[in-house]
N, C-alpha and C positions, 0 to 999 in steps of 0.2 A: 137439494137446492133450497128447500124450505127451512133447513137449519140455518142457512146463511142469513135469512131474514128474521127468523124467530129469536136467535140469540141476541143480536143487537137491539131488537125491540124489547126484550125482557130486561136487558141491562139499562136501556133508556127509561123504561117504566120505573125501575127501581131508583134510578137517580132522581127522576121527577118526583117520585113519592117521598124520597128522603128530603128533598128541598121543601116540598109543601109541608111535610111533617115538622120540619125544623121551625118554619115560620108560624105554624099553628101552635106548636108547643110554646114558643117564645111569647106569643100573644096571650095565651092562657096563663102563663106564669106571671107576666107583668100585671095582668088583671088581678090575679090572686094576691100579689104583693101590695097592690094599691088598696084592696079591701082589707087585708090582714097584714099591716106593717109589722116588721120583725120586732120593733121596740117603739114604745111611745113614752110620753112624758110621765105618765103614772108609773110605768115600769122603772124609769130612772129614779123617781122619788122613792119607790119601794126598795130599790137596790141600795141607795144611799142611806135610807133609814135602817136597813139591816146591817149596814156597816157601822152604825152608831153615830151617823152624822145627821144633822137636821139641814136638809138642803134648802137653799134659798131659791127663789125663782130665777135669779141670774145664773146660778150654777146649773140649774136644770136646762135653761136655754143654751148655755155654753156647750153642754154635753150633746144636746140635740143638734145644734149647729155644726159641731165637729163631726157628728155621725153623718149628717146630711152632706157635708163637704166631702167625706170619704166616698160617698156613692157616685159623685160626679167625676 
């Protein structure tokens, strides 16, 4: 009789743990990305310079705006 109570309790605890773990991991990951963005304006300038181009501020802003638009 105790197996009939223990098995659903274990399954329920696993489901609750997975849900809590998902939200905690998502929060940690979004904080990490806010502190360490994947690319910034200096990186865009460096990439353009390595390609042999002299980037203007307008070009850098266009690239950053297009990347930010892709996030949303």
